[in-house]
N, C-alpha and C positions, 0 to 999 in steps of 0.2 A: 659359836654362832648365837648362842642364847643371849649374849649381851645386846644383840641387835633386836631381839624379839622376833627374829625370822626363823621360827622353829621348823618351818616347812623346808627351807633351803638347807642343804647339807654340804659340808666340806669333805672332799675325798680324803684328805690327809687325816682328818679327825676320826675317820673310821678305823685307822690302824690301831690294833690292840697290842701288838708285840713291840717291845723296844727294838730300836734299830741303831746300828753303828753308823756314824757319819764321819767319814774320813775326808780330809781336804788335801788333795794333791795339787800341786801347781798346774794350772791350766792356762795356756796362753790365751789372752783376750784379743781375738782377731775380729774386730768389728766388721771387717769386710766379708767375713765368712758367715753364711747363714747358719752353720752348724757349730754348736759349742763343743769344744773338745772335751770328751768325758774323762773323768778321773776314775781310778780303780774304786770299786765299791764292794762292800761285804753284803752278801745276801741281796735283796731287792732294795733295801733302804740305804745301803752304803753308797753315798754319792760319789765315792772315789774309787769304786772297784767294779769292774765288769768282767765276770769270769769267762763268758763266751768269747770275748775278743782280746783279752789280756792274759791269757793263760801262760803264754811263753814270754811275755814281755819282761817279766821280773825274774826269769829263770836264765839269765845270761850266762852264768857260770856253767850251767848244765848244757844249754843249747849251743854255746860257743866253745868255751875252754875245753869242756869234757869231750865234745864231739871232735875237737881238733886232736886230742890226745888218744881217744879211745877208738874213734871210727877210722878204720883203715881206708875206707872209701873216700875219706876227705883229707888224707895226708898227702904231702908232696912226695914225689918219687924218691928223693933222697931220704926222707923220713921212713918211707916204706922200706927202703933198702936196709937202713939201720935197724928198723924194727924187725925186719925179717931175719937179719943176722942174729939179733938177740934171741929171737924165738927159736931159731933152728940151731943155735950153737950147742945145744944139749941134746943128747939122745935119750932114749927111754930110760936108760939106767942112770941118767944124770951126768954122764961123763961126756966130754967133748969128743966129737967124732974126728974124722981125719981132716975137718975143715970144710967139707962139702956136704950139703944136705942130700940125704938119700931119698928115694922115691916115697917112702912112708912119710917122712917129715914134710915133703912138699905137698903131699896129699892132705895132711892135717892142716897145713898152712892155708891151702886153698879152701878147705871146709870152714875154717874159722873166719876167713875173709868173707866167704859167701854168707855165713850165718849173720855176721855183723851188718853186711849190706842188706840182708833180708829184714833184720830187726829195724835198721834205720828206715827202710822203706815202709814198714808197718807203722812205725812211730810217726813218720811224716804224714801218712794217710790218716792216722788217728787224730793228729793235730788239726788237719783240715776239717775233719768231721766235727770235732769239738768246736772249732771256730764257726761252723755252720749250724751249731746247735743240735747235731745228730748224735746225741749222747749214747743212745742204745746201740747204734751201729758202731760207735767208737769203742764201746766196751767189748763188742764182739771182735773187733780188730785187735784190741789189746790182749785178748785171750790168746791170740796167735803169737804175740810177743812173749807172753809168759810161758808158752810151750817151749820157746827157744831159750828164754832166760827168765827164770822164775823170780829173780831178785833184781830185775832191771829197775833202777831207781827212777829213771824218767817215766817209765811205764806205770810204776806205782803212783807217782805224782799225778799223772794224767788220769789214771783210774779214779783217784779222789776227786779230780776236777769234774769228771763225768757224774759222779754221785751228787756232787754239789749242784751241778746243772739240773739233775733230775730231782733235786730237793730231798734226796735220801741222805740227810746230813749224818745220821748215826752210822751209816755205812762208810762215810768218808773219813770219820774221825780216826779209826784204827790206822788207816794207811798214812794219814798226815802225821799222827803221833809217832809212828815207826820211823818216818823220815827224819823228824827233828831229834828223835832219840839216837839214831845212828849217825845222822849227818846234821848236827845242829846249825851249821852255817850254810846249809844247802841253799836256802832262799829266805830272806828275812820276811817277805810277805806271807810266807806260809803260816806264820804265827797269827796273822790277821784272819787268814782263812780258817784256822782251827777255832779261833774265837767266834767266828761267824757260825760255825757248826754248833758250838755249845749254846750260843744265843738262840738258835733255832730249836734247840732241845731245852730251852728255858733254864739253862744252867749258867747264870751270869757270873757267878763267882769263879768258876773254872775258866770262863772266857777271859776274865780279867787276869787270872793267873797265867794263862798262856801268853797273853800280850806282854805281861811283865817279864815273863821268861825270855821273850824275844828282845825286850829292851835291855836285859842284862847282857845279852850277846851283842846287841847293837845299841849302845848308849845314845847315839846321835840319830836314832831311827825316828824321823819326823812323823811319818804316817802312823807309827806305833803310838806315839803320844796323842796324836789327834784321835785315833780310834779308841784308845782307852778312855780318853776324856769324853768321847761321845757315849761310851757305855756308862760311865759314871753319871752323865746327864740323864740317861734313860733310867738309871737307878735312883735318880734324885740325890745323888751324893755330890752336891754342888761344889763343896770346897775341894775335894779331890779332883773333880773335873777341871776347876779353875787352875789348880796347880799344874795339871798336865798341859793345859792350853798355854799357860805362861812359859812352860818348858819348851813347847813347840815354837812359841814366838822367839825365844832366845836362840833356838837352833836356826830358824829361818825367819828373820824379821820381815822379809819381803813376801813371805807366804801369808796369804789372807786367811788360811784355814784356822789358825789360832784365834784370830779376832772373831771369826764367825762362831767358833765353839764357845768363846767367852760370852758372846752375845746370847747364845742359847742358855748358858748357865745363869746369866743375869736375868733373863726372861723367866726362867724357872723360879728364881728367887723373888720375882716381882719387881725387880729394879729395871723398869722399862727405859728410863732416861739414860742410865748407864749403858744399857744394852744398845740403845741407839748410838751412843758415843763409840762403842766398839764397832758397830757396823759402819760408822763414818770412817774409822780407821781401816776397816776392810776395803772400803771403796778406794783407798789410796793404793791398794795392792792390785796390780793389773790382772792377776789371775783370779780374783774373787769379786770383781766389780758386779758381774751379772747376778751372782748368788747373793751378794750383799744388798743389791737393789731389791731383789725378790723378798729377802727376809725383812728388810726395813719396811717395804711396802705392806707385807703381811702384818708386821707389828703395829704399824700406823692404822691399819684397818681394824685390828683388834682394839685399838685405843679410840676408835670412832673418829679418827682424823682422816676422813675419807678423801678429802681434797689432796692432802699431802701424800696419802697412799697412792692415789691415782697418778700423781706426778712421778713417783718412783717407778710405778708399774709401766707407765707410758714411756719413761726413759729406757727401761729395760726392753720394752717391745721395739723401740727404735734401734737398740743395739742388736736385738735378737728377735726378729718379728714373729718367728714361729715358736716362741717360748710358751708352751701350753699352760704352764702353771701361772705365768704372768697374766695371760688372758683370763684364766679361771678366777684369780683373786681380783682382777679388775672388775669382773662381773659382780663379785660380792661387794666391792666398794660402791658400785652404782646402786646395788640393792640397798645398801645402807643409806644412800641418798634418796631412796624410793624412786630412782630413775629406772623404771622397769624396761623401757625401750632400749636404752644403751646397754643395760645388763644383758638383755636378750641377744644383742648384736655380739657382745663379747663371748657369750656362751656358744654362739654359732662359730666364732673363731676357734674356740677350744675344740669343737667337733671337727673343724676343718684340718687343724694342724696335729691333732693327737693321733698319730699313726699307730702308736702302741695300744690305743684304746684304754689307757690307764684312767683318764679323766672323762672319757666320752659318756659313759653310763651316768655318772653323776651330773655332767653338764646337761644331758637330755632331761634328766629328772628335774633339775632346777629350772630348765627352760619350760618344762610342763608346769612347774609350780608357779612360774611367772604368768603363764596363760590363765591359771586358776585365779591368781590375784586379779587379773584383768577381766575375770568372769568370761573368758573365751574358752568355754568347755569343749567345743569341737576342736579348737586349736590345740588344747591340751591332749585331747584324745589322739589326734594324729601325731603329735610330738612324741607321746609315749610309744606309739606304734613304731617309730623309728628305732627305738632301743630294742623292742621285741624282734624286729626284723634283723637287727645286727647281733642278736643274742647277747646283749650286754645290759639287760634289765636288772636293776638293783632291787633289793628287798623293799626299800622305802617307796620305790615307784609303784610296786604292786598295791601298796596301801592307798596311795593317791589315785591310782588308776581305778580302783573300786569306787572311790568317792566320785570321780568324774563320770564313770558309767552310770552311777545312780542318778546324777543330775541330768545326764543325757536322756535317760528313760523318761524323766519328767518333761523334758523339752520335746520329746516325741509323743507326749501325752499317754505314755504307758505308766499310769499312776500307780497301779497296784504293784507292778514290778519294781518301780522306783522306791516305793515305800518299803518293800521287802529288803532291798539292798541297803537302804538307809537304816533300817532296824538292825541289821548285822553290824554296820559301822558304829552305830551308837552303843550297842551292847559291848563291843570289843573295847571301846575307850582307848584306842591306840594313842600313845603319847604324841605321835606325829600329827594326829588330827585334833588334838585338844584345842588348837587355835580355831578349827573349823567346826567344833561341836555345836556352837550357836547357830552357824549356818545350816548344819545338818537338820537341826530342829525347825528352823524357819522354812527350809525347803520341804520337810516332811509335813509341816503344818499347811503349806501351800497345797501339797498333794492331797491331804485329807480334805481340805476345803473344796478342791476340784471334784472330789467324788461325794461331796455333800455329807461327809462325816465331820460335822462342825464341832462336836464335843471333843474329839481328839485333836482337831486343829487348834482349838482354843488352848488346850492343855499344853501342846507343843510350843505354841507361840508365847505363852506366859512363861514357860520354863526358859525359853531362849532369851526372853526379856531380862531375866535374872542374870544371865551370863554376859550379855552385851546389849548395847543400845540397838533397838530395832530400826531398820531403815523404814522409809515412808511406805514402801510396798507392804512390808510385814505388819506395820501398824494398821494399815488399811485393811489387810486381810483379817487381822485380829478383831477389829471393830465390826466388820461385816459378819463374821462367824458368831460373835457374841450377840449381835442383833437378831440373827436368825434363830439362835437358841432361845432368846427371850420371847420371840413370837410377836403377837399383835398387841403391843403395849407402848406406852409413851416413852419408856426408857430405850426401847429399840429404835424409835424414831430419832431420839437424841444422838444415839451412837451413829446412825446412818448419816445424820447431818454433819457430824464431825468427820466421818470418813470422806464425805464429799469435799471437804476442805483440802485434803491431800491431793486429789485429782479432780479438779472442777469439771473437766470435760468427760469424766467417766459417768456413764448413765446408770450403772448398776445400783448405786444407792438410791437413785430416784425410782427405779423399778421396784426395789424392795419397799420403799416408803409407800408407793402406790398400792402394792399388794396388802400392806398393813391397813391402810385406809379403806381398801375395798372390803376386807374381812370385817372391819369395824362397822362398815355400812350394813353388812348382812346381819351381824349379831345384834346391833343396836337399832336397826331399821331406820337409821338416820341417813337420809339421802344426801345431806351435805358432805358426808364422808365419801360417798360415791362420786360426787362431782369433783372433790379434791383428788381422788384417785385418778380420774380421767385427765385432770389438768397436768398432773405429774407425767403421765404417759404422753401427753401432747408435747411437753418440753423435751422428753427423751427422744421422741420421733423427729423433732426438729434438729436435734444434735446428731442423730444417726438413723436416717430414714431407710437404711438398707436391712434393718433387722426384722426378720419375719415375726419373731416372738412378740415384738413390741406391738405390732398391729393386731396380733392374735389376742394379747392381753387387753388392749384397748377395746377390741370387739366384745370381749366378755363383759367388761365394765359397762359399755354402751348398751349391751343386751340387758344387763341388770337394771340399767336406768330406763328401761322400757322404751328404747329407741331401736327396734329391730332392723329398720331400714338402714340406719347409719351403721349398725353393727355388721350388716351384710357387706358393706363396702370394706370395712376393716378386715373381715375374714377373707374376702377376695384378695386384698393386698397381701395378707399373710400367705395365702396359697401361692400367689405369683412370686413372692420373694423367697420362699422356702427352697432349700437345696433339693429336697425330696418331697414327694406327696405325703402329707402327714394325715392320718385318719381323723384325728381330733379336729383338724381345721374344717373338714367337710361335715363332721358331726355338728359343729357349732353353727355353720351356715345353714344346715338342715333344720336346726331348732328355730332359727330366726324365721325361716320360711314357714315352718309349722305354726309358729305363733301368729304369723300373718295369714294363716289358713290357706297357704299355698302348698297343699299336701302333696301334689305330684312332684313339685320341685324338691320338697323335703325328702320324699321317698328316694328321689334320684341321688341326693347328696348322701343319705344314709347308705344307699347301695354302693356308692363309691368308697365310703369308709369301710364297708364290709369287704369289698374287693381288695383294698389295701391291707386289711387285717381281718381275716376270716374268723378270728377269735374275739372280735370286738363285741362283747355282749350288749353294751349299751346301745350300739347301733341297731342291733336286732330288736331290742325292746322298743326303741323310738320308731323304727320303721313299722313294727307291729301295731303300735298305737295309731299311726297315720292310717294304716290299712283298716283298722277297726273303725275309725271315724268315717272313712269313705265306704264303710260296710263291705270291705273285702275280708270277711270273717275267717275264711279258710287260710288265706295268706297270713293274716294276723296271728292266728293260732300256730301256724308253722314257724313263724319267726320267734314267737315266744318259746316254743319248744326247743328251737335251736339254741337260743340264749340259755335255756335251762340246761342243755347238754354241756355248754361251755362252763357254766357256773353251777354245777350240780350240787356242790357242797356249800353254796352260798344261800342262807335262809332268805335273804332279801329277794333273790331270784324266784324262789318258790312262792313268796308272797305276791310278787308281781303277776306270776302265772295264775295264782288264785284269784286275783282281781279280775283278770280277763275272763276266766272261766265263769265267774259269778255274773259278770255283765252280759255274758252270752247265754245265761240261763242254766249253766251247768253247776248248780249249787253244791251237789254232792261231791263232784270232782274238785270244786274249789276248796271244800272242807278237807279233802284228802291232801291237797297241795299244802294246806296250812299244817296238817299233821306231819307231813314230811319236813317242813321247815322247823317245826318244834322238835323233831327227833334229831335234827342237826345241831340246833342250839335253842335251848328253852328261852322263851322271851315273853314278857308281859304283853307286848304288842301283838304277838301271834294269838294269844288267848283272847285279847280284845277284838281282834278281827273275826275270830270264830263267833264270838258273841254277837257281833254286828250282823254277820250273815244270818245267824239263827233268828235274830230280831227282824231282819228284813223279810224273812220267811214267816214272820208272825208266830214263831215257835218260842214262846216266852220261857217255858221250863228249861230248854236246853241253853238258851241265852243266859238265864240265871245261873245255871250250873257252871258255865265257863267263867262268869264274873265271880262266883263264889270261889272257884279254884284260883282265880287271879288274886282274890282278896287274901287267900291263905299264903300266897307268895309274898305279897306286899300289901299290908293293910293301910288304907288311907281313906280320908273322908269322901273322896270322889267315888270310890267303889261302893261305899255305904249308901251314898246318894242314889247311884244307879240301882242298887238292890232294892231300896225302899220304893222308888218310883215304879220299877217294873213289877214288883210284888203287888202293889196297889192296882196297877194296870191289869194284872192277871185277874184280880178280884173283880174288876170292872167288866172284864170280858164275859162274865156270867149274865150281864144285862139285867140284874135284879134291882129294881127301883128302891128296894128297902135298904140297900147298902150304899146308895148314892151319897147320902149325907155323911155316913161314916168315912167313906173314901175321901170325900171333900175335906173333912176335918183333918184326917191323917196327912193329906197332902199339904194342908196349911202348916202342919207341924214340921214337915220336911223343909219348907221354905225357911225355917228358922236355922237351918244348918249353915247359912251364910256361905255356901259354896255351891258348886255344880258338879255333876258327874261327867264322866268321859263320854257317855252316850246321852243321858237324860239331862235336860237343862231346865232352868226356871220357866222358860217359855212353855215347856210341855206341861208343867204343873198348872200354870195359869190357864193354859188352853183347855185342859181337862176340866178344871173347876168351872171355867166359863161355860162349857157345854153342859155341865151338870146344872148350873143355874138356868140355862136356857130351857132345859127339859122340865125344870120346875116353874117355868114362865117368869123367872125373876130376871128380866132382861137388863135392868139397870145394873144389878150385881155382875151379870155376865159381861156387860160392856166395861165395867171397872177392871175385870180380869184381862180382857182382850187388849184394851187400849195401851197399857204400859209396855207390852211386848211387841207391838206392831212397829216395824221399822219403816219409816217413811222413805219412799223412793225419791232420789234426786232425778231431775229431769234428764240428765245425760246418761243415767244408768240404763243399760240395755237388758238387765235381767233382774229377777226377784226370786228369793228363796220360796220353795213350794209351801213350806210351813207358814211363812208370812202371808202368802196368798190365801191360804185356807182360813187363817185367823181373821183376815180382812173380810173374807166371805161371811164368816160367822157374825162379825160385827154388822155387816150389811143386812143380814137376816134379822138381827136384833132391831135395827132401825126400821126395817120393813114391817116387822110384827108390831112395832110401836107406831106405825103409820108415819114415820119420818121418811117420806118417799124421796125427797130431794137428797137427804143424807145417804139414804140407801143407794140411790142412783150414783152418787159420787163414789161411794165405796166400790160398787160393781165396776164403775168406769176405771178405777185405779188398777184393777187386776185383769180386766177382760183381754187386754192385748198381750198378756203373757201366757195365755192358755192355748192348749191344743184345740183341734177343730171341734170335737164333740163338746168338750167343756166350754169352749167359747160360744158355741151355738146355744147351750142351755142358759148361760149368763146373759147373752144377748136377748133371749126370749123374755127373761124376767125384766130386763131393762126396757124392752119394747112395751111390755104391759104397763110398767111404771109411767112411761111417757104418755100413753093413752090416758092413764089415770090423771096425769097432769095436763091433759087436753093439748098435748103437743103431737097431734095426729101425724103430721108429715114426717117428723123425726121418728115417731113410733113405727110408721110404715117402713121407712128405710132400715131401721134396726131389725125389725122382724124379717125383712127380706134377707138381710145378712145372716140372721139366725137360722133361717131355713136352709141357707146355703151350707152352713157348717154342720147342722144336725137336723136334717129334713124329717127324720122319723119322729123325734120328740116334739118339734115345733108343729109338724103337720097334725099329730094327734091332738095337740092342744087347740090348734085353730079349728079342728073339726069338732071341738067340744066333747071329746071323748071323756068319760068319767074316769076319775082316779089317775090322772096323768102325773107321773113322778118326774120331777126335775131334780136330779141328783148328780150334780157335777163333783169333780175332784174326789176326795176320799169319802164323801157322804154316801156313795154307793158301794163302797168296798166292804169286805167281809167283817171287819171289826165293828164298823158303824151299823151294819144291818140289824143288829139286835136292839138298837135304840128306836124309840117311837119317832114316826114322821109327824111333821107339823103341816096342817092345812092352811093355805094362804089364799085369801081372796082380796084382790086389790080393786077397790072401787066396785064397779058393776061387772067387772070382767069375770070370765070363767075361772074357777078355783083350780089350784094344783097343789101337789104335796112336795115338801122339801124336808131335808134333814140336816142338822149341823154337821160340819166336817169334823171328824174325830178319828184319830188313828193312834196306833202305838207309837212311842217315840222312835223315830227313824233316824239312824245314823246316816252320815253323809256317804253316798256311794263313792266308790273309787272314781276319781276324775281322770279321764283320758284326754280331755282337751288340754292343749299346750299353753302353759303360762311361763313363768321363770323356772327353769329346771335346775335343780340343785347339782346334778351331775356335771354340768358345764361350769358352774360357779366354782367347783372344787379344783378346776384346772388353773386357777390363778391365786396362789398363796405364796408365802415366802419360801415354802418348801418346793414348789413347782417351778420357781424361777431358777434357771440354770445358773449356778454360781460360777463366776469367772474371776477368780482371784488374780491380783496383780502378781506378775512373775518377779520374784525377788532377785533373780540373777541379771536382770537388765541394767545396763549402765544408763543413768538418767542425768540430765543436766537441769539442776534446780527443780527437779520433779515435773518439768513441763513437757518432756519428751516421752512419748508413750509408744511402745512397739506392740502391735497387735497382729494376730494372724490375719492374712487376707481371706476374706469371705467370698467364696464363689457363689454366684447367684445363678441357679439353674431354673430357667423359666419353664414351667410346666403348664401346658394348655389344659385348663379344666373343661370338662365336657359341657357344652352349651346347648346341644340339641338333645331333646328327650328321646330315649330309645323306647321303641314299642316293645312291650313285654307281653308274652303270651300268658293269659290267665288260665289257671286250672279250673276245670269245671267242678262245681260243688258236688261232693259226694252225698250220698243219702245221710251219712252220719253228721256231716257238717253243713247240711242244707239250711237255707235261711228259715225254713219252716220249723226246724228242730230247735232254733234259738228263740228264747223269749227275751228280747232286748229290753232291758230296764232303763228308762230314761233318767237322766240326771234330775236331781231335785232342784237344781237351779234352772229356771225356765227362762228362755230368752224372749225378748219382746218381738212381736210380729208386726207386720206392716199395718198401718191404720186401716179402719174399715173403708172400703171403697164403694162408691155408688155403682152398683152393677146394673147394666142395661138388660132388661128382661126381654128375651126374644119371644116372638109370637108363637113359635113352634113349640115352646115349652108349655104344653097344655096343663100339666099338673101344677106348675107354679102359678100359671095364670088363674087357674081355678082357686088356688089358695088366696091369691091377692083379691079376687072377687069376694071371697068370704070375708076378708079383712074389711073391705069397703062396706059390706052389708052388716057387719057387726054393730050392734047398738051398745056402745060402752056406756 
């Protein structure tokens, strides 16, 4: 079969290992009969001898002649009378009696007769049992014969036949040899039977010798020459075989057996053309037409002349429709033509007509192999099951069955089980599966890709590519896995573009490209990549709008592009189209709501996510942040604690809890949380966070200790910058005017570092130097320090950094002290609407006084009215002309600034007041709990989070345009639309609002513009103040 390259398909005859005798006895060719008359055969392979049905056919001399002469029960009356006279003519002494048998002689005669009749009865019974294949029972019957006559020749021969039937050839040999030794002419076929026994014992030489011995007795023994020639063929002694077959032809020229044997010899010698000529001659013999057609058909098949082979086999099937072997080789001829469908039909005919099940196992195996060729693995599985049910499974089938079961595991999406089975198949390297080794690798590569093990997938697919040409599906899978391993780079985009060419309607390459562009947008801060990512997802959704993940990914990209309202729509589509409720979908929608400051809706979505997955730590953190913003402190702390229970070994979780604790005023507990995080995993970020907390507590020594510890771990200019600035700030906290110049000069040297610290910035140095110049009344130098670091606010911006506000305030004071009233007013006006109530009131007071100095009385009155509203105490004391009124907004009234001198200001003829420049220690940014673009949700759209859906390599495709996919069930889940009322726990004493010192963010949001407030007559205190304003003589 190897000539065809069809290594999977096997020939039943090619599996025989033992040499077989083939004898050719004349068989009438009756085309009208469906059954071909069998010839006697030796063993199983002798086509001319059937022991079970022909035992007595060739024993005519024994069964007829001898029974007529020896069996009294079968003689005629006259014969019996003569025999009786002969047997009773002698008495016990050997002398004649008086001519009449006596009582004793008659008794003996009757006993002998009964004995012979009994033996004949046993022999007849044994013959029937042998004919029916009941060899064990026949042996028991023959034992009864041997009790009566131990040397019964017929019984001995029948016993040998039983042993041959039981395949106990060695036990049969002694009996057969004893017969030919004592009775060499008993039956000429006995020599063939002896040869068969020796062949089964692998003693071919003795087998030849026994047949030769028979030929010496019977020189015209046709079957003898044919049998010996067959043995010579098996022994590849072609010349001797040809000689015997020619001798057979000379004996019986009309017998086709000789021509058939010659054809076998010539085939063995490689002379196929001459062999076909011999078979042509055999076709002229009526008794060998069928066998000659079969042999010629097989020979033509082996010569790859499939059409001619089919002609012979079809002709034979017309003569003998139930010829199993003809159907079998007809199937192989079709396989040679790659006509799998007709081959399968012929194999089904083999199974139908093979009543002896000789070819059925191989036929079912080959039928299953055809199903595998057709990639019908379920069909192959059920085909192999037929052999198992009939208990005729051959060894080769077990090999292919394992291969089929491995593929079925992949088809059932049991990838790990399928990989395990394929591993075993590939390691064994069974010769039968060498043809399929490449397929095994491509299938395993598909399975690895399906479980996102792309490194192994690429390795398998590249190895398979060396063994065979990959189909489009496997090439596509290889490129996708390679792109995923490359990550977010241009080469990956090129591979994905090539993969799209194989299956233009497949959206997976588009999704991966979108993920790469999205991550590039995040890392490069290039919004164009974000827009490109969304465009690719738009195309994907147009091609397949039923995919929940597509809407989810597009929602993430839209959220990143700062379009939370559009993102909410996509997340809702993802929720509706998903088969199950997915926690991350609700988390994402909740983040959009939180960014839109719809905190109740956000809390509701985060709660749903927690209900779906009570171990979803991010949902607890986000819900806690919302609760913190709406000042539900106890609930916020509870959610953070629950998240910490889930991620107790995650240092990031401890850092988040530390941030919450610090914002709620529990600084010591915040430090402990950071210590816990550091014990889990040491990190520079943790040390920096501790330094920031100490610095916000204005504890410079401890802050410096943490930064020094950090500098020991990793020395860098940033740490040195922080250490220098904080050390000088610590010196400045002594408020000694004698060191102001020294500190200022050293700070100027730090500016030469050409870098900034992690906490302290250039802004802080210029801020401090500017204040020191102000204290020295060098206002021009102070303004030169302040101006470069002031960030001018754009009109649309709704917030301003506190440090920027305070520097602008100092600049305004410099202008005010230099009598630049209009510039000072503009400076104050730039910051006033970003301030809290008390600070706003103080700034408005100064602005009102400036307006009176500029003779803008009406505007001054309005501003002072507003000032009184925000800070009635300070404004009231000033308007009552109380001495030493301090107007100290922002950090000018805080602990660090208190040690510096105040400055007396008198604007025009107005009552004087005291101010102080804003100065504070460098303050790091506080943890921000307001929602912006959260990194946690952005991590859900990368090339690794996209579910890999490799193309199935076992599908039959037509020009690559037909694609079979699993049907996706859409289960619509109603998302909760109504807000549930939740019972709020009462604040305990420990977590009461009074116990928390909520620290405001350093980013201050703009407030509504100053409104003209109508003063009610009932407000006597305010009326009196306004009266004082009217009476003042500015």
